[in-house]
C-alpha positions as a printed Julia matrix, in Angstrom:
182×3 Matrix{Float64}:
  10.03   30.0   -21.16
   7.77   28.19  -24.2
   8.61   28.71  -27.86
   5.35   29.92  -29.73
   3.2    27.35  -30.74
  -0.38   26.66  -32.59
  -1.46   24.55  -30.01
   0.07   22.67  -27.18
  -0.92   19.07  -25.91
  -0.48   18.25  -22.2
  -0.69   14.76  -21.16
  -2.37   14.81  -17.56
  -5.33   13.69  -15.09
  -5.68   17.28  -14.06
  -6.97   20.54  -15.95
  -3.16   22.3   -16.86
  -3.45   26.56  -16.32
  -3.32   28.33  -20.09
   0.11   29.71  -21.07
  -0.43   33.42  -22.18
  -3.72   32.69  -23.56
  -2.21   29.72  -25.48
  -4.53   27.25  -26.25
  -3.94   23.47  -24.65
  -5.66   20.57  -25.18
  -5.48   18.03  -22.15
  -5.42   14.47  -23.0
  -5.28   11.39  -20.46
  -2.12    9.71  -20.14
  -1.95    6.3   -22.13
  -2.2     3.48  -20.62
  -1.0    -0.03  -21.29
  -3.65   -2.55  -21.86
  -1.77   -5.08  -18.95
  -2.76   -2.19  -16.74
  -6.52   -1.39  -18.0
  -6.59   -5.6   -16.56
  -5.05   -4.87  -13.37
  -8.06   -2.35  -12.86
 -10.38   -5.17  -13.35
  -8.95   -7.73  -11.17
  -7.97   -5.28   -8.34
 -12.06   -5.29   -7.41
 -11.39   -8.93   -6.59
  -8.18   -9.06   -5.31
  -6.89   -6.28   -3.25
  -5.22   -7.16    0.06
  -5.33   -4.54    2.96
  -1.67   -5.23    3.95
   0.22   -5.62    0.65
   2.5    -2.75   -0.7
   4.21   -2.69   -3.68
   7.63   -0.48   -3.96
   9.01    0.19   -6.85
  12.93    1.93   -7.46
  13.19    3.78  -11.0
  15.43    1.99  -13.04
  17.56    5.47  -13.43
  18.14    6.22  -10.38
  17.37    4.51   -6.64
  15.64    5.94   -4.1
  18.25    8.52   -1.97
  18.48    5.85    0.84
  20.49    3.3     0.71
  18.71   -0.6     0.61
  19.72   -1.16    4.72
  17.86    1.54    5.91
  14.83    0.95    3.91
  14.4    -2.57    4.82
  15.46   -1.52    8.5
  11.9     0.84    8.36
  10.22   -1.76    6.49
  10.61   -4.68    9.32
   9.18   -2.04   12.13
   5.88   -2.85   10.28
   5.26   -6.51   10.68
   1.55   -5.79    9.42
   2.35   -5.21    5.81
   4.11   -7.11    3.6
   6.01   -5.22    1.05
   7.42   -6.23   -1.92
  10.24   -4.23   -3.66
  11.21   -4.29   -7.24
  14.28   -2.78   -7.64
  17.78   -2.31  -10.09
  19.18   -3.41   -6.68
  16.81   -6.72   -6.05
  20.45   -8.88   -5.78
  21.05   -6.19   -2.54
  17.7    -6.05   -0.86
  17.55  -10.05   -1.74
  20.71  -10.68    0.35
  19.7    -8.38    2.88
  16.2   -10.0     3.33
  18.35  -13.37    3.49
  20.95  -12.11    6.27
  18.82  -10.16    8.06
  15.63  -12.4     8.07
  12.98   -9.78    7.19
   9.82  -11.7     7.4
   7.62   -9.36    5.83
  10.11   -8.07    2.86
  10.07   -9.73   -0.73
  12.52   -8.21   -3.61
  11.8    -9.17   -7.64
  13.58   -7.5   -10.27
  12.56   -4.92  -12.44
   9.87   -6.18  -15.03
   9.24   -9.09  -13.53
   6.02  -10.7   -14.03
   4.95  -10.71  -10.48
   4.94   -6.46  -10.95
   1.36   -6.88  -11.84
   0.11   -9.61   -9.82
   1.4    -7.64   -6.62
  -0.04   -3.95   -8.19
  -3.29   -5.98   -8.8
  -3.21   -6.63   -4.95
  -1.64   -3.32   -3.63
  -3.08   -1.43   -0.79
  -0.5     1.51   -1.61
   2.83    1.99   -3.63
   6.07    3.46   -2.57
   7.66    5.17   -5.59
   9.71    7.83   -7.3
   7.94   10.18   -8.8
   7.81    9.19  -12.76
   4.79   10.8   -14.9
   3.82    7.36  -16.47
   3.62    5.29  -13.33
   1.73    7.82  -11.62
  -0.84    8.36  -13.92
  -0.96    4.64  -13.91
  -1.76    4.9   -10.12
  -4.08    7.53   -9.88
  -5.72    5.55  -12.8
  -5.91    2.26  -10.46
  -6.74    4.21   -7.36
  -3.69    3.52   -5.68
  -2.42    5.31   -2.95
   1.36    6.32   -3.44
   3.97    7.47   -1.28
   6.5     9.34   -3.63
  10.07    9.74   -3.0
  10.97   12.17   -6.35
  14.18   12.22   -7.76
  15.71   15.6    -8.24
  14.0    16.35  -11.62
  11.58   19.31  -12.17
   9.27   16.15  -13.82
   9.43   14.01  -10.85
   9.05   17.54   -8.1
   6.15   18.81   -9.61
   4.12   14.96   -9.87
   4.93   13.91   -6.57
   3.9    17.95   -5.45
   0.32   17.34   -7.2
  -0.17   14.03   -6.03
  -0.24   14.98   -2.5
  -2.0    18.64   -3.43
  -5.16   16.66   -5.0
  -4.85   13.58   -2.24
  -3.86   11.14   -4.13
  -0.8    10.38   -1.49
   2.11   12.16    0.11
   5.12   13.79   -0.92
   8.19   12.84    1.33
  12.05   13.35    0.62
  12.75   10.44    1.97
  11.22    7.24    3.37
  10.67    7.42    7.03
   8.62    5.29    9.9
   6.73    8.1    10.93
   5.53    9.02    7.61
   5.37    5.75    6.33
   3.14    4.52    9.21
   0.73    7.63    9.3
   0.54    7.1     5.72
  -0.75    3.52    5.78
  -2.7     4.43    8.62
  -4.51    6.86    6.47
  -5.27    4.66    3.4
């Protein structure tokens, strides 16, 4: 499956088994300086009820925004901050339905790292960079990966290593259990 190579380099927080005796050098994930700053601030600002939701700019969750909002509203003790390419859709729902515990921002918003500083947990797809940042920040993840190998694998590893859970969709029961156990 893999072409021959003198040395392989893998970016991971975990040990990776050798492939057919080939040497593999594991290097830590690359972190933006702003994420390192978030780690310092988290010790002072983490909130017990702040949950960040990050939707990939490539593809959103498998569920429509209305379904997601209906699930989140059932957990009024939490504040959910959604960062999504569908910001306008979420914002419209929030305003029309008066969801009191759900807030929406555009991807790339300055508020993202501020909320990440406060987040008790994150709901996200399984992209390697963001998952690596969450592991570095020690923030539990509820992962609903896209149907691509990298995200499916990341989600399985997150669940196996106890950093969070892997679910195909966001459901009230799974989310409630996840939030109760972190």
